[in-house]
C-alpha positions in Angstrom: -7.3 13.5 35.4 -6.9 15.4 32.1 -9.7 15.5 29.6 -9.1 13.3 26.5 -11.2 14.3 23.4 -12.6 11.5 21.4 -13.4 10.7 17.7 -12.1 12.6 14.7 -10.7 15.5 16.7 -8.7 13.2 19.0 -7.3 11.3 16.0 -6.3 14.6 14.4 -4.5 15.7 17.6 -2.7 12.4 17.8 -1.6 12.6 14.1 -0.4 16.2 14.6 1.6 15.3 17.7 3.2 12.3 16.0 4.2 14.6 13.0 5.8 17.0 15.4 7.8 14.1 16.9 8.9 13.1 13.4 6.3 10.3 12.8 5.6 10.2 9.1 9.0 11.4 8.0 11.4 9.4 5.8 13.4 8.5 8.9 10.4 7.5 11.0 7.6 6.4 8.6 4.1 5.5 9.7 3.9 1.7 9.8 0.8 0.1 8.3 -0.4 -2.7 10.6 2.9 -2.3 12.6 4.9 -3.6 9.7 8.6 -2.6 9.5 10.1 -2.8 6.0 13.6 -3.8 7.1 12.4 -6.5 9.5 10.1 -8.0 6.9 12.8 -7.9 4.3 15.2 -9.8 6.6 12.6 -12.4 7.5 11.7 -13.1 3.8 15.4 -13.1 2.7 16.2 -15.6 5.5 13.3 -17.8 4.7 13.9 -17.4 0.9 10.2 -16.8 0.3 8.4 -13.9 -1.4 6.3 -11.4 0.5 2.6 -11.9 0.3 0.5 -9.1 1.9 -2.3 -10.5 4.1 -4.1 -7.2 4.0 -4.1 -7.1 0.1 -3.9 -10.7 -1.1 -3.5 -11.5 -4.8 -7.1 -12.4 -5.3 -10.0 -10.9 -7.2 -11.7 -9.9 -3.9 -8.9 -7.3 -3.3 -9.9 -5.4 -6.4 -13.3 -4.3 -5.2 -17.0 -5.1 -5.4 -20.0 -4.5 -7.7 -18.5 -3.8 -11.1 -15.1 -5.2 -10.0 -16.6 -8.0 -7.9 -15.6 -11.7 -8.4 -18.5 -12.3 -10.8 -17.6 -9.3 -13.0 -16.5 -9.8 -16.6 -13.9 -7.0 -16.0 -11.9 -9.2 -13.6 -12.3 -12.6 -15.1 -9.0 -12.5 -17.0 -6.9 -10.9 -14.3 -3.4 -12.4 -13.9 -1.5 -11.3 -10.8 2.2 -10.8 -11.5 5.3 -9.7 -9.6 7.3 -6.9 -11.1 10.1 -9.2 -12.5 7.4 -11.1 -14.4 6.6 -7.9 -16.2 10.0 -6.5 -17.1 13.7 -7.4 -16.5 14.7 -4.5 -14.4 11.6 -3.1 -12.5 11.9 0.2 -10.8 9.2 1.8 -8.6 10.0 5.5 -8.9 12.6 6.9 -11.4 13.5 10.6 -11.3 11.1 11.6 -8.5 7.4 11.6 -8.3 4.5 14.1 -7.8 0.9 13.7 -6.7 -0.2 14.0 -10.4 2.0 11.3 -11.9 -0.5 8.5 -11.6 -4.3 9.0 -11.9 -6.9 6.5 -11.0 -8.4 4.9 -14.1 -10.5 1.9 -15.1 -9.4 -1.6 -14.5 -7.1 -2.7 -17.3 -6.1 0.9 -18.1 -3.1 2.7 -16.7 -3.4 6.5 -16.6 -0.1 8.3 -16.5 
């Protein structure tokens, strides 16, 4: 029986092997929680409902803890909106993107 390494090293080997096989490419993206975009899109279009992410629900608890916890003044006026509630023609990425386009900032501030 072949030796199977465990822990971080094993995880890294698996990720490298998957990348060699195309996993993580545009044609074969890595699926979070086994979700497939096209399958989800068809399901929600057929049911005529909007997607709600169970892993990141639109609740204050999704924002964090301590200074962003549910009792924090920083989150008391948070209003969750869908893109079409913010502007008429929302677009996720226009003209390409780089790793420095968006920087993490404080809640309520968008750093571009």
